[in-house]
NUDOKOL-443044 format. One record per residue: x, y, z of N, C-alpha, C in turn; residue number from 0. Coordinates in steps of 0.1 Angstrom, whole numbers, plus 2048, in hexadecimal, padded with zeros to 3 digits. Layout:
<recs>
[[X Y Z] [X Y Z] [X Y Z] NUM]
...
</recs>
This chain:
<recs>
[[80B 7F6 7FD] [7FE 803 803] [804 80E 7FB] 0]
[[808 812 7F8] [80D 81F 7F4] [810 82D 802] 1]
[[817 831 803] [813 838 80D] [810 847 809] 2]
[[809 84D 80E] [805 858 808] [80A 868 80F] 3]
[[816 865 817] [827 86F 815] [82F 86A 810] 4]
[[82D 85F 808] [83B 85C 7FF] [838 865 7F2] 5]
[[82A 861 7EE] [821 864 7E6] [825 87B 7E1] 6]
[[821 879 7ED] [81F 88A 7EC] [836 891 7E6] 7]
[[83D 882 7F4] [848 88C 7EB] [84E 888 7E3] 8]
[[850 87A 7DC] [84D 877 7CE] [84B 885 7C2] 9]
[[842 88B 7C5] [838 891 7C0] [840 8A0 7BC] 10]
[[842 8A7 7C9] [84A 8AD 7CD] [85C 8AE 7C2] 11]
[[864 8A2 7C9] [86D 8A1 7C4] [86B 8A0 7AF] 12]
[[862 899 7AA] [85F 89B 799] [85A 8A7 79A] 13]
[[859 8B4 7A2] [852 8BD 79C] [859 8C3 797] 14]
[[868 8C7 7A6] [874 8D1 7A7] [87A 8CB 7A0] 15]
[[87A 8C3 79D] [884 8B9 78C] [882 8BF 785] 16]
[[877 8C2 781] [870 8C5 771] [872 8D2 770] 17]
[[871 8DF 77F] [872 8EB 77D] [884 8ED 780] 18]
[[884 8E5 787] [897 8E6 780] [89D 8E8 771] 19]
[[894 8DA 76B] [897 8D5 758] [897 8E5 756] 20]
[[889 8EB 754] [883 8EF 751] [88C 901 752] 21]
[[88E 904 75B] [89C 912 75F] [8A4 90D 753] 22]
[[8AE 8FA 75B] [8B7 8FF 752] [8B1 8FF 73F] 23]
[[8AE 8FD 73C] [8A4 8FF 72B] [8A1 90F 729] 24]
[[8A2 914 735] [89D 920 730] [8AA 92B 734] 25]
[[8B2 929 73C] [8C2 92C 73E] [8C7 926 731] 26]
[[8CC 91D 72A] [8D2 916 722] [8CB 921 719] 27]
[[8C1 921 713] [8B9 92D 709] [8BD 93C 707] 28]
[[8B8 940 716] [8BE 94D 713] [8D6 94A 70F] 29]
[[8DD 942 718] [8E5 949 716] [8E5 945 708] 30]
[[8E3 940 700] [8E5 939 6F7] [8DC 94C 6E9] 31]
[[8CF 950 6EE] [8CD 960 6EA] [8DC 966 6EF] 32]
[[8E4 96A 6F7] [8E8 96D 6F7] [8FA 970 6F2] 33]
[[8F4 95F 6F2] [902 961 6EB] [904 965 6D9] 34]
[[8F6 964 6D5] [8F1 969 6C7] [8F4 978 6C6] 35]
[[8F5 979 6CE] [8F0 98E 6C7] [8FE 991 6CC] 36]
[[901 9A2 6C4] [90B 9AB 6BD] [913 9A9 6C6] 37]
[[91D 9AE 6C7] [924 9A7 6CF] [92D 9B5 6DC] 38]
[[925 9C5 6DB] [91E 9CD 6E0] [914 9CC 6E9] 39]
[[90A 9C2 6E5] [8FC 9BF 6EC] [902 9B2 6F4] 40]
[[907 9AC 6F8] [90C 99D 6FA] [910 99E 70A] 41]
[[91A 9AB 70B] [91D 9B0 71B] [913 9AF 727] 42]
[[907 9B6 71F] [900 9BC 726] [8F5 9AB 72C] 43]
[[8F0 9A7 71C] [8E8 997 71D] [8F2 98E 72C] 44]
[[8FB 992 72B] [903 982 733] [903 987 743] 45]
[[900 998 743] [905 99E 751] [8F2 997 755] 46]
[[8F0 99B 752] [8DD 998 755] [8D9 98B 755] 47]
[[8E4 980 751] [8E5 972 759] [8EE 96F 760] 48]
[[8F5 977 761] [8FA 974 771] [8F0 97D 776] 49]
[[8ED 98B 777] [8E3 98F 785] [8D9 987 782] 50]
[[8D0 97D 77F] [8C5 972 77D] [8CC 968 786] 51]
[[8D6 960 783] [8DC 956 789] [8DD 95A 79C] 52]
[[8E6 964 799] [8ED 96A 7A7] [8DE 968 7AC] 53]
[[8D0 972 7A9] [8C8 96F 7B2] [8C2 960 7B6] 54]
[[8C1 95B 7B2] [8B5 94E 7B0] [8CA 948 7B5] 55]
[[8D7 945 7BA] [8DB 944 7C1] [8D8 949 7D0] 56]
[[8DC 957 7CF] [8D3 959 7DF] [8C8 957 7E7] 57]
[[8BB 953 7DA] [8B1 950 7E0] [8B3 943 7E0] 58]
[[8B6 93A 7E2] [8BB 92B 7E1] [8B1 925 7D2] 59]
[[8B3 92C 7C6] [8B4 920 7BB] [8A7 924 7B4] 60]
[[89F 92B 7B9] [889 927 7B0] [88C 937 7AC] 61]
[[892 93F 7AE] [891 952 7AC] [892 958 79F] 62]
[[885 95D 79C] [88B 962 790] [88E 972 790] 63]
[[896 976 78A] [89C 983 78B] [892 994 783] 64]
</recs>
């Protein structure tokens, strides 16, 4: 017989893994976009990515800048 608490925990883990995968894909897309910009605009785009990553790290990894 399944344990209801264990089922809830498994669902939470699956959700967190999905969110992390989506965030990784989003970051990869943002990085690719920044790399495709003209040189003059690239530094600003990477600076914005840096700020977003710093905010995520300082807030536990889930916040958006």
